[in-house]
C-alpha angles and dihedrals in degrees: 000000000000092000090057093056093042090053096052092045091050092047092053091047093050091050090048090051092051095043092049091051090052091048091051093050098045108032118071096203092062100082127355102227135107119292096250094057091047090052093047095047092045095049091048090053093047090051089050092052091050088047091053094049092052090047095047093047089053092049094046090048089061107258117149124234091253091059091051095057 
């Protein structure tokens, strides 16, 4: 049962990271810095969200920590 809640929480957080990254890149009111910094920061957040989704999927599928390293 814990894996089920962990999966849903992880899914929500991954979507939130990706959405926040897109928000930073495309909306000018988000952060008042130059465009290249916004794109860099937004892409970094999106990649982190994708990384967390892959990592969470592997953990939910039952792979141990030793297999993930």
